[in-house]
LOGU-367007 format. One line per 5 residues: number of its first residue (from 1); their letters; for each residue x, y, z of C-alpha. Coordinates in pm, whole numbers. Layout:
! residues N
NUM) a) X/Y/Z  ...
//
This chain:
! residues 755
1) mpagi) -8437/46/-2713  -8481/276/-2411  -8187/493/-2315  -7984/368/-2019  -8048/-5/-2081
6) mipas) -7736/-221/-2063  -7652/-383/-2397  -7551/-749/-2360  -7182/-815/-2419  -7261/-1060/-2700
11) nmpsm) -7432/-789/-2909  -7217/-487/-2841  -6914/-556/-3065  -7112/-621/-3382  -7346/-327/-3333
16) igrng) -7082/-73/-3244  -6816/-222/-3471  -7025/-158/-3781  -7035/211/-3699  -6671/244/-3601
21) fgsss) -6701/295/-3225  -6519/-10/-3079  -6655/-299/-2879  -6643/-206/-2512  -6886/-448/-2350
26) gltlg) -7093/-340/-2055  -7120/31/-2139  -7464/188/-2099  -7635/407/-2352  -7643/684/-2099
31) qpnmm) -7267/755/-2111  -7201/1113/-2230  -6878/1039/-2419  -7060/787/-2640  -7337/1019/-2754
36) dgqlh) -7264/981/-3127  -7255/605/-3088  -7598/612/-2928  -7760/761/-3237  -7608/510/-3479
41) qldma) -7690/221/-3250  -8052/324/-3203  -8105/379/-3575  -7944/50/-3659  -8151/-140/-3405
46) qntse) -8472/2/-3551  -8394/-76/-3921  -8253/-427/-3889  -8475/-726/-3949  -8477/-1034/-3729
51) sdlar) -8285/-1236/-3988  -8026/-961/-4010  -7990/-959/-3634  -7941/-1336/-3639  -7669/-1297/-3900
56) irdde) -7504/-1027/-3694  -7501/-1258/-3392  -7347/-1537/-3601  -7079/-1300/-3724  -7015/-1188/-3370
61) fdsat) -6978/-1548/-3257  -6721/-1606/-3531  -6524/-1296/-3434  -6532/-1381/-3062  -6374/-1722/-3123
66) ksgse) -6074/-1577/-3301  -5748/-1497/-3121  -5653/-1154/-2989  -5429/-1103/-3291  -5727/-1082/-3532
71) nhega) -5967/-787/-3545  -6203/-582/-3758  -6055/-356/-4015  -6055/-3/-3886  -6251/171/-4162
76) sgddq) -6436/496/-4112  -6811/516/-4079  -6847/669/-4428  -6667/380/-4598  -6882/116/-4437
81) dprpn) -7184/-25/-4614  -7472/-56/-4363  -7625/-340/-4570  -7623/-656/-4356  -7547/-889/-4652
86) kkkry) -7207/-729/-4715  -6934/-971/-4603  -6713/-859/-4313  -6347/-799/-4373  -6085/-907/-4120
91) hrhtq) -5727/-797/-4077  -5457/-1023/-3935  -5180/-838/-3750  -4816/-914/-3820  -4606/-1105/-3572
96) hqiqe) -4411/-789/-3488  -4731/-594/-3417  -4862/-873/-3193  -4537/-894/-2997  -4524/-519/-2942
101) meaff) -4885/-503/-2826  -4837/-811/-2604  -4538/-645/-2438  -4730/-319/-2391  -5030/-513/-2253
106) kecph) -4814/-663/-1977  -4718/-310/-1864  -5051/-137/-1920  -5365/-341/-2005  -5578/-21/-2017
111) pddkq) -5395/235/-2238  -5547/579/-2273  -5609/765/-2601  -5262/917/-2611  -5093/581/-2557
116) rkels) -5310/412/-2823  -5228/680/-3081  -4857/656/-3006  -4868/276/-3035  -5066/291/-3359
121) relgl) -4807/523/-3516  -4524/291/-3416  -4698/-21/-3553  -4867/129/-3859  -5218/60/-3735
126) eplqv) -5527/268/-3683  -5595/378/-3322  -5927/193/-3332  -5749/-129/-3434  -5523/-93/-3134
131) kfwfq) -5825/-24/-2915  -6009/-333/-3048  -5703/-552/-2994  -5666/-446/-2630  -6038/-496/-2567
136) nkrtq) -6030/-847/-2714  -5710/-925/-2528  -5866/-822/-2198  -6172/-1037/-2272  -5947/-1329/-2360
141) mktqh) -5746/-1293/-2037  -6062/-1270/-1832  -6197/-1588/-1992  -5873/-1773/-1925  -5872/-1654/-1564
146) erhen) -6230/-1766/-1510  -6156/-2105/-1669  -5854/-2148/-1438  -6059/-2040/-1136  -6335/-2287/-1224
151) tnlrt) -6080/-2566/-1246  -5942/-2479/-904  -6289/-2462/-753  -6376/-2798/-904  -6059/-2951/-756
156) enekl) -6132/-2797/-416  -6487/-2926/-430  -6367/-3279/-498  -6122/-3254/-209  -6393/-3134/30
161) radnm) -6623/-3414/-85  -6351/-3671/-17  -6285/-3519/330  -6655/-3527/404  -6676/-3894/317
166) ryrea) -6373/-3971/533  -6520/-3785/830  -6853/-3962/789  -6676/-4297/790  -6481/-4199/1104
171) lsnas) -6798/-4082/1280  -6977/-4404/1193  -6704/-4594/1384  -6702/-4353/1682  -6756/-4475/2036
176) cpncg) -6964/-4315/2309  -6746/-4101/2543  -6963/-4201/2841  -7005/-4578/2811  -6751/-4668/2542
181) gptai) -7017/-4841/2332  -7070/-4787/1960  -7271/-4492/1840  -7360/-4336/1506  -7383/-3970/1414
186) gemsf) -7717/-4038/1254  -7866/-4131/1589  -7821/-3782/1736  -7842/-3425/1619  -7532/-3231/1524
191) dehhl) -7572/-3002/1827  -7612/-3300/2059  -7296/-3455/1922  -7099/-3136/1996  -7251/-3112/2343
196) rlena) -7135/-3464/2418  -6782/-3378/2307  -6789/-3063/2521  -6919/-3265/2816  -6633/-3511/2783
201) rlree) -6383/-3228/2773  -6531/-3066/3083  -6523/-3402/3261  -6151/-3423/3190  -6106/-3071/3331
206) idris) -6294/-3164/3648  -6076/-3472/3692  -5767/-3260/3641  -5864/-2996/3898  -5977/-3266/4141
211) aiaak) -5637/-3427/4112  -5470/-3095/4190  -5695/-3035/4490  -5638/-3389/4616  -5265/-3341/4597
216) yvgkp) -5293/-3008/4775  -5473/-3161/5073  -5221/-3442/5091  -5402/-3740/4933  -5194/-3953/4695
221) vvnyp) -5266/-3894/4328  -5074/-4071/4052  -4984/-3926/3713  -5236/-3646/3685  -5201/-3473/3347
226) llspp) -5067/-3122/3294  -5280/-2843/3160  -5307/-2736/2800  -4999/-2641/2593  -4931/-2268/2551
231) vptrp) -5125/-2074/2290  -5123/-1699/2221  -5334/-1479/2446  -5660/-1350/2306  -5695/-977/2238
236) ldlgv) -5997/-781/2353  -6126/-509/2122  -6291/-242/2334  -6336/1/2049  -6013/183/2118
241) gtfgg) -5790/-44/1914  -5478/-214/2016  -5288/-18/2273  -4926/76/2214  -4626/-152/2259
246) qpgig) -4519/-486/2120  -4749/-790/2141  -4720/-941/2485  -4514/-651/2617  -4657/-363/2813
251) gemyg) -4535/-13/2751  -4194/36/2595  -3917/-212/2653  -3572/-61/2607  -3374/-341/2773
256) agdll) -3408/-598/3047  -3360/-580/3420  -3127/-807/3617  -3411/-1028/3739  -3616/-1031/3419
261) rtina) -3309/-1102/3208  -3225/-1421/3402  -3575/-1572/3403  -3686/-1827/3146  -4009/-2019/3096
266) ptead) -4077/-2290/3358  -3959/-2645/3297  -4190/-2947/3282  -4077/-3046/3630  -4184/-2704/3766
271) kpmii) -4539/-2712/3630  -4703/-2938/3892  -4566/-2715/4168  -4687/-2402/3987  -5039/-2544/3954
276) elava) -5042/-2645/4319  -4927/-2298/4427  -5189/-2124/4208  -5477/-2329/4354  -5365/-2252/4709
281) ameel) -5320/-1882/4625  -5674/-1863/4484  -5819/-2000/4807  -5613/-1754/5014  -5714/-1454/4801
286) irmaq) -6086/-1525/4835  -6061/-1557/5212  -5850/-1239/5244  -6098/-1046/5030  -6397/-1158/5239
291) mgepl) -6260/-1173/5595  -6277/-885/5840  -6131/-856/6188  -5904/-982/6334  -5721/-1042/6002
296) wmtnl) -5787/-686/5884  -5776/-392/6123  -5921/-52/6036  -5701/257/6071  -5825/598/6180
301) dgtsm) -5836/712/5817  -6065/424/5721  -5801/216/5541  -5742/-151/5616  -5419/-284/5767
306) inede) -5331/-652/5797  -5262/-820/6130  -4947/-1017/6044  -4969/-1255/6341  -5327/-1342/6253
311) yirtf) -5226/-1388/5887  -4957/-1642/5979  -5205/-1833/6200  -5474/-1830/5929  -5248/-1918/5637
316) prgig) -4959/-2128/5770  -4869/-2254/5424  -4768/-2041/5127  -4444/-1920/4974  -4243/-1939/5296
321) prpsg) -4129/-1693/5561  -4052/-1331/5484  -3689/-1280/5374  -3459/-1086/5604  -3469/-711/5548
326) fkcea) -3804/-721/5365  -4108/-521/5474  -4471/-624/5446  -4718/-407/5251  -5077/-531/5262
331) sreta) -5391/-340/5166  -5748/-396/5049  -5983/-168/4853  -6332/-198/4702  -6498/8/4426
336) vvimn) -6772/-13/4162  -6640/52/3809  -6814/119/3478  -6720/-200/3291  -6879/-543/3270
341) hinlv) -6711/-834/3446  -6621/-1024/3126  -6424/-733/2980  -6248/-676/3313  -6135/-1038/3326
346) eilmd) -6006/-1024/2969  -5809/-705/3038  -5645/-865/3342  -5557/-1183/3151  -5424/-1010/2837
351) vsqws) -5078/-884/2932  -5069/-617/2662  -5400/-460/2766  -5327/-503/3137  -4993/-322/3116
356) tvfsg) -5151/-45/2907  -5451/16/3133  -5214/29/3432  -4930/206/3246  -4875/438/3544
361) ivsra) -4802/133/3765  -4672/-134/3522  -4365/-24/3330  -4335/-352/3140  -4472/-706/3152
366) vtlev) -4412/-1031/2963  -4601/-1360/2952  -4336/-1634/2963  -4573/-1927/2915  -4945/-1999/2908
371) lstgv) -5007/-2323/3096  -5382/-2315/3036  -5608/-2091/2824  -5922/-2179/3019  -6229/-2383/2932
376) agnyn) -6561/-2330/2758  -6429/-2042/2549  -6341/-1807/2835  -6062/-1751/3086  -6206/-1981/3354
381) galqv) -5907/-2191/3460  -5650/-1985/3264  -5297/-2005/3403  -5003/-1785/3293  -4643/-1753/3407
386) mtaef) -4538/-1387/3390  -4277/-1130/3479  -4357/-765/3544  -4195/-446/3665  -4398/-209/3883
391) qvpsp) -4318/162/3911  -4388/496/4069  -4355/786/3821  -4035/924/3972  -3663/846/3931
396) lvptr) -3634/849/4313  -3831/525/4368  -3676/198/4242  -3903/-26/4039  -4014/-365/4167
401) ecyyv) -3958/-674/3953  -4166/-987/4010  -4176/-1339/3866  -4516/-1495/3933  -4807/-1706/3812
406) ryckq) -5150/-1555/3735  -5456/-1775/3777  -5815/-1691/3678  -6121/-1877/3809  -6498/-1836/3795
411) hadgt) -6664/-1951/4119  -7001/-2110/4182  -7173/-1782/4272  -7064/-1625/3940  -6782/-1424/4096
416) wavvd) -6455/-1412/3900  -6117/-1404/4074  -5771/-1332/3934  -5475/-1405/4163  -5097/-1356/4139
421) vsldn) -4839/-1535/4351  -4459/-1522/4324  -4258/-1817/4193  -3926/-1707/4339  -3891/-2039/4523
426) lrpsp) -3849/-2205/4182  -3565/-1969/4088  -3385/-1847/4402  -3191/-1535/4312  -3007/-1266/4508
431) avrcr) -3158/-1011/4268  -3508/-1066/4410  -3617/-755/4601  -3994/-804/4583  -4233/-1096/4634
436) rrpsg) -4604/-1110/4564  -4793/-1311/4821  -5143/-1400/4693  -5265/-1070/4546  -5536/-985/4297
441) cliqe) -5904/-908/4277  -6257/-1044/4301  -6501/-921/4034  -6879/-935/4087  -7132/-857/3815
446) mpngy) -7354/-554/3882  -7658/-418/3693  -7623/-194/3385  -7276/-314/3288  -7102/-219/3615
451) skvtw) -6878/-442/3826  -6783/-448/4192  -6408/-499/4236  -6239/-600/4561  -5862/-567/4529
456) vehie) -5601/-718/4763  -5229/-631/4743  -4992/-827/4965  -4624/-754/4895  -4295/-824/5070
461) vddrg) -4026/-585/4954  -3681/-448/5024  -3754/-72/5008  -3418/56/5127  -3353/216/4787
466) vhnly) -3651/453/4817  -3553/821/4852  -3648/986/5182  -3882/1218/4993  -4103/920/4896
471) kqlvs) -4068/692/5201  -4387/818/5365  -4588/774/5043  -4457/421/4984  -4515/310/5343
476) sgnaf) -4871/451/5337  -4962/207/5057  -5068/478/4811  -4764/416/4588  -4807/44/4516
481) gakrw) -5111/-53/4726  -5465/-166/4643  -5600/189/4660  -5380/297/4369  -5468/-9/4158
486) vatld) -5843/42/4207  -5827/420/4155  -5636/368/3830  -5880/98/3713  -6179/321/3791
491) rqcer) -6033/612/3593  -5934/393/3296  -6280/231/3281  -6430/580/3251  -6178/658/2976
496) lasam) -6270/344/2778  -6641/419/2822  -6578/767/2683  -6397/623/2381  -6700/408/2295
501) atnip) -6962/676/2368  -7191/768/2078  -7427/1023/2237  -7183/1315/2239  -7347/1655/2309
506) tgdig) -7294/1895/2020  -7368/2221/2198  -7028/2291/2352  -6763/2467/2145  -6451/2261/2079
511) vitnq) -6605/1922/2162  -6499/1656/1911  -6813/1471/1803  -6668/1269/1513  -6661/911/1645
516) egrks) -6357/800/1443  -6175/1123/1522  -6238/1073/1896  -6102/717/1885  -5789/819/1693
521) mlkla) -5715/1115/1920  -5767/907/2237  -5542/634/2097  -5270/890/2023  -5301/1037/2373
526) ermvi) -5284/685/2520  -4955/622/2344  -4825/958/2468  -4907/868/2831  -4745/525/2801
531) sfcag) -4428/677/2655  -4411/935/2934  -4462/683/3216  -4212/436/3071  -3944/703/3051
536) vsast) -3973/870/3392  -3932/590/3648  -3614/445/3799  -3643/130/3590  -3355/-114/3562
541) thtwt) -3384/-70/3186  -3280/294/3215  -2946/437/3320  -2997/771/3491  -2704/1012/3531
546) tlsgt) -2721/1268/3809  -2593/1607/3698  -2340/1744/3945  -2173/2079/3982  -2457/2264/3813
551) gaddv) -2648/2378/4116  -2924/2125/4041  -2788/1792/4162  -3137/1644/4181  -3183/1658/3802
556) rvmtr) -3129/1319/3639  -3076/1270/3267  -3054/979/3027  -3030/941/2650  -3203/709/2405
561) ksidd) -3153/658/2034  -3464/652/1817  -3424/461/1490  -3696/340/1250  -3976/418/1494
566) pgrpp) -4268/595/1321  -4400/703/1660  -4086/902/1749  -3870/1147/1557  -3537/984/1460
571) givls) -3222/1090/1644  -3088/1123/1996  -3351/1193/2262  -3242/1344/2592  -3472/1278/2888
576) aatsf) -3442/1484/3203  -3645/1442/3522  -3651/1577/3874  -3880/1527/4173  -3940/1771/4458
581) wlpvp) -4187/1851/4735  -4439/2136/4729  -4636/2258/5034  -4947/2271/4815  -5231/2013/4788
586) pkrvf) -5213/1788/4479  -5546/1912/4344  -5427/2274/4335  -5102/2175/4162  -5298/1971/3908
591) dflrd) -5546/2250/3831  -5262/2502/3791  -5059/2288/3549  -5349/2173/3329  -5506/2519/3287
596) ensrs) -5410/2672/2952  -5461/3021/3096  -5177/2975/3346  -4948/2787/3108  -4742/3092/3020
601) ewdil) -4638/3116/3388  -4426/2798/3366  -4394/2690/3001  -4070/2845/2875  -4100/2688/2529
606) snggv) -4425/2873/2456  -4221/3198/2447  -4491/3398/2619  -4748/3319/2351  -5119/3298/2423
611) vqema) -5236/2938/2468  -5584/2860/2340  -5780/2531/2358  -5900/2431/2010  -6068/2098/2088
616) hiang) -6112/1857/2378  -6255/1518/2472  -6386/1469/2825  -6303/1117/2943  -6415/1097/3304
621) retgn) -6649/1237/3565  -6372/1460/3703  -6356/1785/3506  -5978/1755/3486  -5989/1420/3305
626) cvsll) -5970/1519/2941  -5764/1517/2622  -5707/1864/2474  -5560/2011/2159  -5395/2344/2239
631) rvnsa) -5267/2614/2004  -4984/2845/2108  -5027/3176/1929  -4673/3309/1912  -4614/3664/2035
636) nssqs) -4365/3703/1748  -4553/3728/1419  -4256/3585/1228  -4285/3252/1413  -4544/2991/1318
641) nmlil) -4807/2880/1567  -4757/2550/1751  -5006/2272/1833  -4984/2079/2162  -5164/1753/2243
646) qesct) -5231/1729/2618  -5390/1469/2842  -5471/1549/3203  -5604/1285/3440  -5652/1266/3814
651) dptas) -5762/1028/4088  -5710/1024/4466  -5370/852/4438  -5204/1021/4138  -5250/1297/3880
656) fviya) -5080/1352/3545  -5049/1641/3301  -4870/1511/2991  -4822/1696/2665  -4629/1685/2337
661) pvdiv) -4591/1921/2038  -4760/1775/1730  -4756/1842/1359  -5059/2034/1228  -5103/1819/916
666) amnlv) -5072/1497/1116  -5329/1612/1370  -5578/1701/1097  -5551/1341/974  -5602/1208/1327
671) lnggd) -5908/1429/1386  -6059/1285/1068  -6010/929/1194  -5663/861/1047  -5406/621/1191
676) pdyva) -5239/787/1493  -4949/538/1510  -4744/739/1260  -4761/1068/1448  -4419/1135/1601
681) llpsg) -4435/1225/1971  -4185/1325/2237  -4397/1365/2552  -4308/1581/2850  -4512/1660/3156
686) failp) -4581/1619/3526  -4668/1343/3770  -4834/1468/4090  -4856/1241/4395  -4972/1309/4752
691) dgtma) -4681/1321/4995  -4839/1060/5225  -4844/1280/5534  -5222/1316/5548  -5513/1079/5575
696) heggi) -5728/1069/5264  -6085/1162/5327  -6338/928/5172  -6277/655/4917  -6213/622/4551
701) geatt) -6335/912/4344  -6293/1184/4609  -6006/1421/4538  -5739/1518/4787  -5779/1875/4907
706) sggsl) -5504/1912/5166  -5150/1800/5244  -4835/1845/5038  -4746/1724/4689  -4462/1529/4533
711) ltvaf) -4412/1668/4183  -4203/1501/3912  -4114/1717/3611  -3987/1535/3301  -3884/1653/2956
716) qilvd) -3796/1460/2641  -3611/1669/2385  -3461/1577/2047  -3106/1709/2071  -2976/1567/1739
721) svpta) -3165/1427/1441  -2874/1191/1359  -2901/874/1574  -2527/804/1550  -2421/1151/1666
726) klslg) -2252/1205/2001  -2426/1395/2277  -2273/1734/2344  -2230/1883/2689  -2402/2196/2561
731) svatv) -2722/1999/2497  -2716/1857/2848  -2660/2201/2997  -2948/2346/2793  -3193/2078/2908
736) nnlia) -3072/2113/3267  -3132/2489/3258  -3474/2434/3101  -3593/2198/3374  -3440/2410/3653
741) ctver) -3613/2726/3526  -3944/2542/3491  -3921/2416/3848  -3844/2766/3981  -4136/2916/3789
746) ikasl) -4378/2654/3925  -4257/2705/4281  -4285/3082/4248  -4636/3075/4098  -4775/2827/4350
751) scena) -4608/3006/4641  -4785/3326/4539  -5117/3140/4518  -5057/2975/4855  -4958/3300/5026
//
């Protein structure tokens, strides 16, 4: 028999058992720890006649049918007579031995040599007898399991056969969905049958939409049906994984605002009105996106401004007149982004992905109810009732809460449109400070996976709570307008394209080329950015306290308790933020703060150490858009070095430099493709916005080079690792001094550069 051939399980026990080597079925002759057994087996196979082999097989069959309590006698190889006509001897174990081995088998079905020897001493058996018993017991259990599995499969097969017969009988009695006459499944192909069912379903959808349109134009329609019942939204895997936050909730939700807390899902009586409003809003959005003058007037800086009188004449219907004290903000922007139209639509219709992609604008969002999931397997006709809170990354600008319906539609020319319109008329509330008139975007397919996006934002808002420092920015439209939405979308599409890139150049030092490592590091940085943005705005979920009497009254602080969150260290987290104006262009501020060579000029926590970039991932066409891993080499040799994860990103409307200290061991796991969700982060950083006093030159993608900057500095610091501890005044004073010193250092450094 050639070495390395697998011996059949039916022959192994008798062949090896006669030479005292056990009966492990399935072992090959090539195993090194069975070398002695190989020689005996080969010799035996060569000197045994065919009749002897037949007798051996019969003996083996007899032994295999016995219970696990019966086995060969464990004699040595010298005591055995190799003659085949010698009768085998069997040994029956005592009841006590069987019970002990049964109990041990339940705990450990595969005992090692040491365990077998210990068990054999306790039971008065040979180690080989114990080994044989466990082998036979395992074989017996496997046989029983297979028999049980076969029985289950047979039962399942009978059930499926019965279901099949029932379905065939039902199909034989089916009626034609077109004419109502009888039909048989045998008269048409399976594909044709499904196409007919799909055609009937689409016909129902057409009738439904026609009924809505007829009601909208004033024709009487009786008892038109409602859209589909709510089902969960569908996730879109873009290769980056699920973004942070709870399902259906964007960002981090630490509470609920006054408006969002009082809003529930719509009632059945509300749904016809919601559908009617969504259809009208879709028509208005398309016209606003395509019309020019006199509805849209062009400013000197090239931006579009709405003519309110013309708007009222063109769209007399809608959500009613503007409330007293509210201001109108309307803007339109167009750009070509690196993402196909299908993925864009799915991001906009999946609240979790939408709030993550726009985490700098959307602090939180919830889908209250899905009235329709669309038809034909996509989002065409999808209808969702939502609430959202929109933000500027500064505690000086109040957030804007909205309750609205989102409607998605594919039009005849292949263009997709997604529109939002407020539902405040359904729930009148004094807490409403913001209304969304028909706002959204048109998405046109372009070659090579690109899409052309035309975005319209039309808001009515009470902005009296905005700090004077930010009034010019907010009124210019760059805080909440279409330009900021499109610039953010353009930058995030580049980031997602970078995450899925496979042709990474290997020449540059420090570039991470490991595909899984890139995805994990980008996912970790994404969570860091979301956490920073959610904790820096003037959200109704946060309670900011202004520090007074410290010489820095503009510093605001708040505390949060972190418990059982693997993404944050446990304990009391103190957040501090301040916003101020700098007479320096945003691009210069951004380049200064993201550069590791100038970090020692403002970073007090680095203790004057040398900061060195270890690795980076470029995620955009701007050189400043990247994720970096920095190492702070401490000036004091007794202190250990520190790792910092940093993401810097910029577009014409906003720039961010966000960073967090990270554990060295945890980052090694992430760089090797490990799960980043369990890396604890407390992000700090900067949000840089233009001050709104200058006209932006060019469109999306061109950086701002002049004008002043509005800089928000925010820190998150763990002041006590015990979540139930009380915050000390000393901790607040320390954080206040830290942020005040950082601000002074930044002002001093940039003033010197600007001089």
